N, C-alpha and C positions, 0 to 999 in steps of 0.2 A: 544199101551200104552198111556194113557192120559198124558198131559204135567205135571200135577202136581204130578204124581206118580213117586216114586224113584225105580230105578231097584234094585235087590237083590245085585248086585255087589256094587253099590254106598252105599247101606245100611251097608254092611260089612265095607266099607271104613271109613264111618262116625262113625260106632261103634268103630272101631280101634282107630280113632282119639279121640273120647270121653273117651275111656278107658286110652289112654296115658295122656290126660289132667288130668283126675281125679287122675291118679297115681302120676303125678308131684304135684298136689296140696296136696295129702297125704304126699308125701315125704318131701315137704316144711313145712307141718305142724308137721311132726315128728322131722324135723331138728330144727324147731323153739323151740319146746318143750325141745329138748336136750340141745340147746344152752342156753335158759332161765334157764333150771335146773343147767347147768354148772355154770352160772353167779351167780345164787342164792347160790350155795355152796360156791362160793367165798366171797359173801356178809356176810357170817356168820363169816367172820374174822373181821368185823367192830365192833368197840366199841359203842354200842348203849346205852350208860349210860351217857347222859349229865347231869350235875349238874345244875338244874333250881331252886334249893333252893333260897329263898329270905333271905336278911340279917335281922337279928333282930334288934330291936331298939339300942341296945348297940353296936352291930357291926357296925351299920351304923353311929353312932355318932363317934365312934373310926375311922372310915374310914374318916369322914369329917375332923376330928382333925389332921389326918396324911397327908392330901392333901398339895401339894406344892402350895403356894400362890403367888410365885414370878412370875414376868412378863416374858413372853415367848420372847426370843430374836428374833424369826423369824418374829413377828409383826412389820410392818413398816407402815408409813403414819399416816393419822388422826385416832384418837381413840375415840370411843363413849362409852357411858355407856349403858348397856343393857336395852332397853325401855320397854321390854314386862312385863306383870304383873305376879307375882309369884302365880299362882293359881292351884287349883287341877284340874287333867284332868281325864277323864273317858275313858277307852279303849272300843270301840265298834268294834267288829269283822267285817272285811270287806268281801264282796262276792268275790269269785274267778272268774277267767276267764279260760275256758277250752282251749283256744288258747294260753295262756300264762303260763309259768312256771318261778317262781322267786325262786332262791337258793341262801342263804346268805353263803358267804364264810367268815369265822371268823379266825383271826389270833391273837395269844396272845404272848405278850413278858413275857413269863413264864419260870422261872428257874426251874431245876429238883427239885421235892419234893414240890413245891409251889402249891397251890390251884387255883381257878379261878381268873383271874386278869381282867384288862381293856381289851377291844378288840381294840388293836390299828391298826388292819386292818379289814375293813368292806367293802366287795365287793359284790354287789348283781349281780349275773349272771341271766339275763334274756333271755329266749328263746321264741320267737314268732313263733309258729308252722304254722300260717296262712301266715305271710310274709317272713317266713324262715330266719329270722335275729337273731343274738346273740349280746347282749350287756352286757358289763361290767360297772357298776356304782360304783365308790368309794364314800363312805360317810366319810367326814373328821371328824376326832376324836373331834376337838375342837368347833364343832357347839354346841351352848348352847340351849338345848331342854328341854322339859317338859318330865319327866319320870314318868309314872303312879305309883301311890302309894309312890312317893318320890318328894323332891323338884326338881327344875331345876338344871341341871348339864351338864357337857360336854357328847357328844354322847357316848363316849367310856365307860363311867360309867355304862350305863344301863346294860351291859353285867356282870359287877363286882357285881351289886346289884341283879340280877335275872337271869342271864344266857340267853340262847337262847330265851325263852319265853318272858322275859321282853324286850330284844332287838327288837324282833318282834313287840311287842305292842307299843314300842317307835316309830318305823318306821311308824307304821299305825296311831298313834295319831298325829305325827308332819308332816308327808309327805304323808298320805294316801296310803302307800304301803303295799300290802299283801305279806307276805313271806309264800312260800309253804313248805320249808324245809330248814334246817341249816346244814352246814358241817364245823366242827372246826379241825383245824391243828396248833399244836404250832410250833415255829421256828425250833425246832429240826427236826420235820417231814418235814418241807419245805425244809431244807438242804438236807435231804436223797432223797427227790423227785427229786431234781435238779440232784444229783449224779446218781441216777438210770436211767435217761435218757441220761447220759453222759455229762451233763453240757450245758451251752447255750452260744452262740455267741452274743455279744451285743456291741454296739458303745458307747464308754465313752467319756465324756468331760474331760478337763484337770483337772477341779476341782474333778470330780468324780474319776478319776484315782488316783489323790492325796489322796483322802479320803480312798480308799481302801488300798493304800499303807501304810497309817498310822497304819493299822492293820495287816501288814505283808504280804500283796498280792503283787504280781508283776504285776502291771497294767500300761498301757500307754494310752495316748490320742488316739483315734481311735477304731478299732475293737479289741475285747479281748475275749478269751474263759474263761468263769468263771465256777468254780466248785461250789458245794452247798454252802460252806462257804462263798464264794466270792459273789455269788448271794444274799445270805441273807444280807450281809453287804450293797451291792447296793440297795436292796429293802427297808433297813432300813434307808439310808442316807437322811437326811434333811438339811445338812449343805451345800451342794454343789450347792445350788441355788433353791429357790422356797418354802424353809420351807416345811410344811407338804403337801402343793400342789404338790411340786416336788416330794416328796417321794411317794405319792399315784400314780403319773404318773409312777414312776420307778416300782412300784409293778404291775401296769397294763402291763408295758412292759415285765417283767418277765413272767407273767402268759400267755400272748400272745405268747411269745416264747416257752413256754413248750406245749401249745396248738398246735402250728404249728408243733412242732417236733413229737408230739404224732401222727399227722395225717399221718406221712410217715412211721410209724411203722408197722412191720408185725403183724400178729395175735399172734405168739409166744412171740414177744417182749412185746405186750401189756399185754399178759397173765402174763408175769413175772412182769411187772410193777404193774398190779392190784394186784397181790398175795402179793408184798411187801409194796404197798401204804396202802391198806385197814386197816392193823392193826394199823396205825398211825392216823386213821380218827375216829372222834366222830360225831355222827349225831342223830337227833331227828326223822329220817324217819324209817319207817318199811321196811322190805325187799320188801314187795308187792308194796309199793309206790316207792321205787328205781327202782324195776324192771319197773314198769309202765312208770316212766319217761325215763329211758333208751331206752325202746321200742319206746317211741315217739321222742326221741332226737337223737339217733344214726344216723338214715337216714338223718338228717339235718347237722349234725356236720362235716361229711366228706367234703362237699362242701361249708361250710360257713366260713366267715371271721369274726373275732371278732371286734365289734366296741366298743368305750369307751367313757365315759364321767365321770364327777365327779360333786358331790353335796357338797356345793353349787356352782352353776354355776357362770360365771363371771357376774358381775353387780348385784348379788343378795345377797350380804353380805357386812358387815363392820367389822373391827376389832374392838374389845371392851374389856371391863373389867367387871367381874360379881360384885355382891355386896361385895364378899370377896376380891376383887382386883385381881382375876385370869384372865389371858388372855383368850379370847373367841372369837368365830365368831358369830356375831349378824346376824341372817339369815332372808331373806324375805322368809318366809315359803309358802305363796301363789304363788309366782312366781316359786319357786322350785317345788311345787306340779303340776304345769301346765307342766312343763318340763318333769317330770316323767310320767304324765298321757298321754302326746301326743307324746313323741319322741321315735321312734322305738317300739311302743306298750307296753312300760312298764306298768305293770298292777297297777293302783292306784285308791283310792276312789275319790269321787267327792269333 
């Protein structure tokens, strides 16, 4: 027998190995289809009806007339007047990046029965599939920005004026950030999410514990177990130090703890959580888009740690007042665009 010839016995062994391999591939494919089909059935629970209508001229004027023009007590130090020109801006769509997914998490301080309000929580969840890193970026509500189609206003007004679409355009115009999709949960939904995972354990300062106790919670300095209602009060706290900067840090703390707890859950626990959470979610993403992101992101999330940052970054803003005398953050947009563009692969325009 020549050296390169394979004996009949070896051929049978190779054929068996090949058949086993192909069977495993087929089973994996079938399992993948079943799992994706199961997830898609859950996605039908989502409320995919975001209100992206824009305000009429009269509604906009009524909104401006009702704005609180008093100074914000959180502001300290030297105050400047906003130096930027009040000019019309045009939204130009940004190109995406296949290695990066940006999802905006939006929280509203909305009472039952109320319509769309300001987005007092704006956290951009960025997943870099190339570097396998996940970043949470808080955008502070008091940044004075140009809103396409409207005059300058605080960052959180963009959502009130035009929903998810206008908030995305505002991020693109001012910071060069492209948003792939949005997820909105009101504060009642946030409370239920924390309760569904059994609460969170978090270390409180003396001031934070005293703040929670003012609202009837039994907290003390040090480690505490918070239920949904207490976690919400903690996440909304801006009087225990740091103003809105401290509040956004607390929000990132809570989301990180939720993330870490979900990583330890069994499939049945995650299934129960998914079934209960999805009806509380509003998104502008289609089932196909969500499935695509989940397929890409799930392999990364299990071993990833959340990194956090906030915009504006230290040294890139000043406290100021708008033309109407409202407390604002005057931002160095060029510096923050560079941070978003370069740090941890956050997708941004040039």
